[in-house]
N, C-alpha and C positions, 0 to 999 in steps of 0.2 A: 551246524545246520541251522539255517534261519527259517522261522515259520513262514508259511505262505501267507501273503497278505490277501485279505478279502476286501474287495471294493464294495462299499455300501452306496446305495443310491444317494444322489445329491438332493438335499432338501430344497424346496422352493424358497429362493432368497427373499421373496416378498411376503410369504405366508405369515411371518411373525409381525409384520407391519400392517396387515390388513385389519381394519376395525369392523368390517361388515362381511357377512357371508356372500359369496358370489353365486349367481344363478346362470346356468348355461342357457343361452337363447340363440335364436337365429332370426334377427329382425332387420329389414331394410331401414336405412336411415340416411341422413345427410350430415356431413361435417361442414360447417361454415367457417371459412378461413379467409380473412382479408376481403370480405364481401362476396366471395365465390362459394358456390355449393358443390361439394364433391360427394358422389354416392358412396356409401359405406355399408357394411353389415355389422350390426352389433353381435359379438360372439359371446360375451358374458357381461354381466351387469351386477352392480351392488348399489347401495345407497350412496357410496362414496366415489364410484367411478365405473368405468367400462373398458372393455377390450374390444377394439374394432378391427375389422379387416378393411383396410383403406386402399387396397390395390395399389395403383400408381400415383395416388394423390401425393402431392409434395408437402408432407407434414413433418415438421422437425420437432424434436424434443424441446420443450419450453414454449412452444407456440400457444397463444390463447385461441381457443376455438369455441364453437357452439355445436353441441350434438343435438340434432333435431330428428325426432322420430314421429313425425306427422304433425298433429296439432299442438305438440308440446316439445320442449327441449330444455337444455341446461348448458350454461357456460362452463367451460372446463379448460384445463391446461394439459397439453400433451406431456406425459411424464417419460415415456420411452417409445422408441420405434425400432422394430426388428423385422426387416423384410416387408411383408405386406401388412403386418399388424402393428397397432399402436395402443398404448395404455393411456387412458384419460383419467384425470382426477377432477371431479366436479368442484366448482367454486363453493357450492353449498350442497349439503346432503339432500338426496332425494327422499321424499316421504316413503317409508317402507311399503305403503299401499300402492304407490306408483310402480315400485319395483315388481310387486306381485301382479299388478295389472299388465305390465309389459311381459312378464313371464307367461301369463295366461294368453296374451295376444300371440306370442310366439308359438305356444302349443296349438292354438286354434289355426294359425297359418300353416303349421306343419300338417295338421290333420286335413286341412282343405287341400293342400298340395298332394297328399297321398290319395285322397278320395276321388 
């Protein structure tokens, strides 16, 4: 008689490679690719990168882009694309204060939408 195998949850394959904690946000932004602006939503963010919902924007892994969230932005490289979402790695780390500011902006926007 063989013992029943128990399936364990699969670990996040990127978790051990992330250097910065991620913050869940919901912020409108633009992805600039080849001189064109595509509307996206930032889903999560860290000093080293972001995950965005890019809808139907034609963004391929390896593409150089700029993520613009209003008056500021950051150059990045698309690391992966899966359906509507893409992972970006910033060319230079964001200041942690900027990440905190964007998280607060997301919270304020969410409160305003509820109110």
